[in-house]
Every structure is written in structure tokens, then in C-alpha cells.
C-alpha positions as CSV (number, residue, x, y, z in Angstrom):
1,X,0.0,0.0,-0.1
2,X,1.2,3.4,-1.1
3,X,0.5,6.9,0.4
4,X,-2.3,7.9,-1.9
5,X,-4.2,4.8,-1.4
6,X,-4.1,4.8,2.3
7,X,-4.9,8.4,2.2
8,X,-8.0,7.0,0.1
9,X,-8.6,4.4,2.8
10,X,-9.0,6.9,5.1
11,X,-10.4,9.8,3.7
12,X,-8.7,12.6,4.4
13,X,-5.9,14.0,1.9
14,X,-2.1,12.9,1.3
15,X,-0.1,15.9,3.0
16,X,-2.9,14.8,6.2
17,X,-1.6,12.1,6.3
18,X,1.7,12.2,5.7
19,X,2.4,15.1,8.0
20,X,0.3,12.7,10.7
21,X,3.0,10.0,9.4
22,X,6.1,12.4,10.2
23,X,4.6,13.7,13.9
24,X,4.1,17.3,12.8
25,X,1.9,18.9,15.4
26,X,-0.1,21.1,13.9
27,X,-2.1,17.3,12.9
28,X,-4.6,17.0,16.1
29,X,-3.7,13.5,18.7
30,X,-6.9,12.7,17.7
31,X,-6.7,12.0,13.5
32,X,-2.6,11.0,14.3
33,X,-3.6,8.1,15.7
34,X,-5.9,6.8,13.3
35,X,-3.7,7.1,10.4
36,X,-1.0,5.3,12.6
37,X,-3.3,3.7,13.4
38,X,-4.5,2.5,9.7
39,X,-1.4,2.9,8.1
40,X,0.1,-0.4,10.9
41,X,-3.2,-2.6,9.8
42,X,-2.4,-2.3,6.4
43,X,1.3,-2.9,6.9
44,X,2.4,0.7,5.3
45,X,6.0,1.1,5.0
46,X,6.5,4.7,3.9
47,X,9.1,5.5,1.1
48,X,12.6,6.6,3.0
49,X,13.5,8.7,0.5
50,X,10.1,10.6,-0.4
51,X,9.9,10.4,4.0
52,X,13.6,12.3,3.9
53,X,12.8,15.0,1.0
54,X,9.8,15.7,2.6
55,X,11.2,16.2,5.5
56,X,14.1,17.7,4.6
57,X,16.3,15.1,6.0
58,X,19.3,13.2,4.3
59,X,19.0,10.0,6.8
60,X,22.8,10.6,8.1
61,X,25.1,11.0,10.1
62,X,28.9,11.5,8.9
63,X,32.6,11.7,10.6
64,X,34.4,13.9,9.4
65,X,38.3,11.7,10.1
66,X,42.4,12.8,9.1
67,X,42.6,8.4,9.4
68,X,46.0,7.6,10.6
69,X,47.6,4.1,9.7
70,X,46.9,2.4,13.1
71,X,43.0,3.6,12.7
72,X,41.3,1.2,10.8
73,X,42.9,-1.5,13.0
74,X,42.2,-0.4,16.1
75,X,40.0,-2.7,17.9
76,X,38.6,1.0,20.2
77,X,37.9,2.8,17.2
78,X,35.9,0.6,15.7
79,X,34.0,-0.7,18.4
80,X,32.5,3.1,18.9
81,X,32.3,2.8,15.2
82,X,30.2,-0.4,15.0
83,X,27.6,0.9,18.2
84,X,26.9,4.8,16.1
85,X,26.5,2.4,13.1
86,X,24.2,-0.3,14.9
87,X,22.1,2.8,16.6
88,X,22.4,4.6,13.4
89,X,20.3,1.3,11.7
90,X,17.1,0.8,14.2
91,X,16.5,4.1,13.1
92,X,17.0,3.3,9.5
93,X,20.0,5.3,9.3
94,X,23.2,5.5,8.0
95,X,26.3,6.6,9.0
96,X,29.1,7.5,6.4
97,X,32.9,8.4,7.2
98,X,34.2,11.1,5.2
99,X,39.0,9.8,5.2
100,X,40.2,13.5,4.7
101,X,43.4,14.6,4.3
102,X,44.7,17.3,7.6
103,X,45.0,20.5,5.7
104,X,41.6,19.5,4.3
105,X,39.8,18.5,7.0
106,X,38.3,22.7,8.1
107,X,37.6,22.5,4.1
108,X,35.7,19.6,4.2
109,X,33.7,20.7,6.9
110,X,32.6,23.6,5.6
111,X,31.9,21.9,2.1
112,X,29.5,18.7,4.4
113,X,27.8,22.0,6.1
114,X,26.6,24.1,3.1
115,X,25.8,21.3,1.5
116,X,23.5,19.9,4.3
117,X,24.9,16.5,2.9
118,X,24.2,14.5,6.6
119,X,21.6,15.2,8.9
120,X,25.1,16.0,11.7
121,X,28.7,15.1,12.7
122,X,30.0,13.4,15.1
123,X,34.2,15.3,15.9
124,X,36.8,12.8,17.2
125,X,40.0,14.3,18.2
126,X,39.1,17.7,19.9
127,X,42.0,19.7,20.2
128,X,42.1,22.0,22.8
129,X,41.3,24.8,20.3
130,X,39.5,23.5,18.2
131,X,38.4,25.3,15.1
132,X,36.4,23.1,13.1
133,X,33.9,22.9,16.9
134,X,34.2,26.8,16.8
135,X,33.0,27.0,13.3
136,X,30.4,24.6,13.6
137,X,29.0,26.4,16.8
138,X,28.9,29.3,14.8
139,X,26.9,27.6,11.4
140,X,24.2,26.5,13.6
141,X,24.6,22.4,12.6
142,X,24.2,19.3,14.5
143,X,27.2,18.1,15.9
144,X,27.9,15.7,18.9
145,X,31.9,16.0,20.0
146,X,33.6,12.9,20.7
147,X,35.5,15.0,23.4
148,X,36.0,18.2,24.7
149,X,38.3,21.6,23.7
150,X,39.0,25.2,26.2
151,X,36.0,26.8,23.9
152,X,33.3,28.1,26.0
153,X,30.5,28.9,24.0
154,X,27.5,25.4,24.8
155,X,28.2,22.5,22.2
156,X,27.5,18.8,22.9
157,X,30.2,16.4,24.4
158,X,30.6,13.2,24.9
159,X,34.0,12.3,26.9
160,X,35.7,9.4,29.6
161,X,37.3,11.3,32.6
162,X,40.7,12.3,31.7
163,X,41.9,13.3,34.3
164,X,40.6,10.6,36.9
165,X,41.9,8.3,35.0
166,X,45.3,9.6,35.1
167,X,44.8,10.1,38.4
168,X,43.7,6.2,39.1
169,X,47.1,5.5,37.8
170,X,49.1,7.5,39.1
171,X,47.3,6.5,42.7
172,X,48.5,2.6,41.9
173,X,52.5,3.3,41.4
174,X,52.3,5.7,44.5
175,X,51.0,2.9,45.8
176,X,53.4,0.5,45.3
177,X,56.9,2.7,46.4
178,X,56.8,4.3,43.1
179,X,57.9,8.3,42.4
180,X,60.5,9.1,40.0
181,X,57.5,8.5,37.8
182,X,57.5,9.5,33.7
183,X,54.5,10.0,30.8
184,X,54.2,9.7,27.3
185,X,52.3,11.8,26.1
186,X,49.9,12.0,22.9
187,X,50.2,15.6,21.2
188,X,49.7,17.7,23.5
189,X,47.3,20.0,21.0
190,X,44.4,17.5,21.3
191,X,42.8,18.3,24.3
192,X,42.9,14.5,25.5
193,X,46.3,14.4,26.0
194,X,46.4,17.8,27.0
195,X,43.9,17.0,30.3
196,X,46.3,14.0,31.3
197,X,49.7,15.7,31.1
198,X,47.7,18.8,33.3
199,X,46.2,15.7,35.4
200,X,49.3,13.9,35.6
201,X,51.2,17.0,37.3
202,X,49.0,18.2,39.5
203,X,48.4,14.3,41.1
204,X,52.7,14.6,41.4
205,X,52.7,17.3,43.0
206,X,49.5,17.2,45.0
207,X,51.6,13.3,46.4
208,X,54.8,16.0,47.4
209,X,56.7,14.8,44.0
210,X,58.9,16.5,41.2
211,X,58.2,16.2,37.6
212,X,61.5,15.2,36.1
213,X,61.3,17.9,32.4
214,X,63.1,14.4,30.9
215,X,60.6,12.3,32.0
216,X,57.5,14.1,29.9
217,X,57.8,12.8,25.9
218,X,54.7,14.5,24.1
219,X,54.2,13.9,20.8
220,X,54.3,9.6,20.5
221,X,50.9,8.6,18.9
222,X,51.9,5.4,17.2
223,X,54.0,2.8,18.0
224,X,57.2,3.5,16.3
225,X,57.2,6.8,18.5
226,X,55.7,5.3,21.3
227,X,59.0,2.9,21.3
228,X,61.1,5.6,20.2
229,X,59.9,7.6,23.4
230,X,60.2,4.8,26.0
231,X,64.3,4.6,24.8
232,X,63.7,8.1,25.8
233,X,63.0,7.6,29.1
234,X,65.8,4.2,29.2
235,X,68.5,6.7,28.3
236,X,67.6,8.0,30.8
237,X,69.7,8.5,34.7
238,X,68.2,7.6,36.8
239,X,65.4,6.2,35.1
240,X,62.2,6.5,36.0
241,X,60.4,2.9,37.6
242,X,57.7,3.5,36.2
243,X,55.6,5.2,33.2
244,X,52.4,5.8,32.4
245,X,51.8,6.3,28.1
246,X,48.8,8.3,27.7
247,X,47.3,6.3,24.7
248,X,47.1,2.8,24.2
249,X,48.5,2.8,19.9
250,X,51.9,4.3,21.1
251,X,51.8,1.7,24.1
252,X,52.1,-1.4,22.0
253,X,55.5,0.3,21.1
254,X,56.6,2.1,24.1
255,X,56.1,-1.9,25.8
256,X,57.7,-3.7,22.9
257,X,60.6,-1.0,23.8
258,X,61.0,-2.3,26.9
259,X,60.6,-6.1,25.6
260,X,63.2,-5.5,23.2
261,X,65.8,-4.0,25.8
262,X,65.8,-6.6,28.5
263,X,64.2,-5.0,30.5
264,X,61.7,-6.7,32.9
265,X,58.5,-4.4,33.4
266,X,56.8,-5.3,36.7
267,X,60.1,-5.7,38.3
268,X,62.4,-3.4,37.0
269,X,59.6,-1.1,35.2
270,X,56.5,-0.8,35.9
271,X,53.9,-0.1,33.2
272,X,50.3,1.5,33.0
273,X,48.1,2.5,29.5
274,X,45.4,4.0,28.9
275,X,43.3,2.0,26.4
276,X,42.3,-1.6,25.6
277,X,45.0,-3.5,25.0
278,X,43.8,-6.7,24.1
279,X,45.3,-9.1,21.3
280,X,48.2,-6.7,20.7
281,X,50.6,-8.3,22.5
282,X,50.5,-12.0,23.1
283,X,52.5,-12.7,26.1
284,X,52.3,-9.2,27.9
285,X,49.1,-9.1,30.3
286,X,49.5,-5.1,30.5
287,X,47.8,-2.8,33.5
288,X,45.4,-0.7,31.8
289,X,43.0,1.8,32.1
290,X,40.2,1.2,30.3
291,X,37.2,2.9,29.2
292,X,34.6,1.0,29.2
293,X,31.8,-0.1,26.7
294,X,32.8,1.6,23.6
295,X,30.1,0.4,21.7
296,X,27.5,2.0,24.1
297,X,29.6,5.2,24.3
298,X,29.1,5.3,19.5
299,X,25.3,4.8,20.7
300,X,25.2,6.7,23.0
301,X,26.7,10.1,21.1
302,X,24.0,8.9,17.5
303,X,21.0,9.5,20.6
304,X,23.1,12.6,21.6
305,X,22.8,14.0,17.8
306,X,19.3,12.3,17.2
307,X,17.9,15.0,20.6
308,X,20.3,17.7,19.3
309,X,18.6,17.0,15.7
310,X,14.6,16.9,17.9
311,X,15.7,20.6,19.5
312,X,17.1,19.7,22.6
313,X,19.5,22.8,23.6
314,X,22.9,21.7,22.9
315,X,24.5,22.7,25.8
316,X,22.7,20.5,27.8
317,X,24.1,17.9,26.7
318,X,27.4,16.8,28.3
319,X,27.9,12.9,29.3
320,X,31.5,12.5,30.9
321,X,32.0,8.7,31.7
322,X,34.7,7.0,34.3
323,X,37.5,5.1,33.3
324,X,38.6,2.3,35.4
325,X,41.4,0.7,36.4
326,X,41.8,-2.7,34.7
327,X,45.3,-5.1,36.6
328,X,47.4,-6.4,34.6
329,X,51.1,-7.7,35.2
330,X,52.8,-4.7,34.2
331,X,53.4,-3.2,37.4
332,X,54.9,-4.5,40.6
333,X,56.4,-2.7,43.7
334,X,59.1,-0.3,43.2
335,X,63.0,-2.2,43.8
336,X,64.9,1.1,44.0
């Protein structure tokens, strides 16, 4: 049955039937109930293309992403995207990921917004000062930031508590007697990296411990730079007795550098990595700061974006989930 047949069956106009099925407020409640009941009884299925044209929507959400070589093999990234896709499938919508070069990222946002090619965007890897979020906010285009920025204007964001996660790691190491603790960081223009470093320095100071500048290594966001960063720490005299790696992508390289150097992890040097290390290092049960339920996190960002499109003010949509410490075999008492 099509829309015209359903309208003839009910004896009302196609316009009224369409508006009733699409939830327009000017259709009174009794008429809407009658139309919905008749559509259900007749097995009527609206034409998705026609419906999207009628309400001015594409039924597509998007992610513009300067993909790193490691992203497509990163289980955390894939779990979040998988959760988004599942939630959108239930809503009869789709997700597109538009890979771009870093230098073309901002023009790509402008192109997508001006052409209204998607109904909303999820903005990943947020920066401390993020021009993408400033542009989308000024444009009034629906978006949810996967992470935060220092921008004061109201916007919707989803994040894990970076400060709390680093404190969990430090409390664990301090409890084992470690004082010479190092931090391998992602590039500090990334907001999560800046927040994690600030939390590290603050927690060390609160414990009455000075932070050795040599133990703060930035710009590690893949295996190669993680490996090189750990080599820098191993060249220090004295060496740190413990290392926190603020992302799992460089964590793989950092742990490999210790193994290659013949260091007994958990005895000679303790290590905690932020993010799942499952299936990345055979035989290494790494102590991690975990971001629980990444698939549900992806679905939640979709729900937030749908709420914005349905009229919820973006400034009312903030989600801060708590990370957890997953004990492994890479942390032990300080022996020196």
C-alpha cells in the first residue's frame, strides 16, 4: 500500500496523512492516532527517500576524519564506530566516514555543512583550541564532539574523565612506592592529551613529588613514536621506575621497546597504558586504564545527535563517563 491508497482508505488528504506519520504538531492527536493505527493495520511502509525529502533530511550522520594508518586496525575506534552504526541501523539511518588529509579537514567541514550532505556530525579527536567546533557552533549545524575543548560557547560533548583516569594510574603506582614516574603523551594540542598531562602534573605535585622534565615525553601516537619515547626514558639517568602511556596506540611501541631492551616489566620498570591492549602484544598482560563499553558510547553519541536534531539545546547534552583500572602483570613494587 502506498501513501495515496492509505489516504483514500481514510478519506483524508495525502498531506494530512504524511504530516500525521511524520509527527507534525499541527495534526490533532485523534487524527494522528487514527492514521498511525490504519497504517499499521494495512502494513504501510513509508518510502524512505520521499520521507527524507519531505522533512528536509538525508537520514545520514557523518564523521570527517583524518585517518591514521593505525585507525582501521584499532579495536577501540572500530567499537565506537560499530556502536554508532548499530544505533543508526535501528533508526533506519546510515553512517558515513569521510577520510581527509589533515590540511583539508576544515574545508571539508565547510563543504559538508554548506551542502547539507548529512543531518549531523560527530567530531573526533578534539583539540584544545578547535576551529572545527567553533565553525559548527557558529553555523548552527548539529554535531556532537567526541571529547572536549576549552571553548566556552555551549556545545554537546561526550567524553571519558581524563583527569580521573590518570589519577587512578598514579594512585596505583604511588601505592607501590614509585616516585620517579614518567608520562608518554599524545600530541598536546589534542585535548585528551593536555588534560591527562595536566592531571599527571597536578597529582604528582599533590603527592609532594617533583616532575622531572626529562620524564615528560610528548608527541607519541603510534607504535614508532611510542617505541622512540620509551627509548628516551631508558637513556635517562636515573631511569624512571614507572611509566604511564596516555594512549594505547603508542603503548604497544612503548612495551615493545622495554621487551627489546631486556627490561623485566613489572619488576625493573612498571607500566600502565590508557586504553585496551587486548590482542596487541602476545603474552603481555598489561595494566590498563580502560574506557568501558565503547560500543554503547558510540550509540550514546548517536542518541545525543538525534536529540539535538529533535530540538534539545546542545548545551544541555554533556556526558562524562568514568574510566576504570584493569590490573595486569606490568605493575609491581618499586625496587630502587
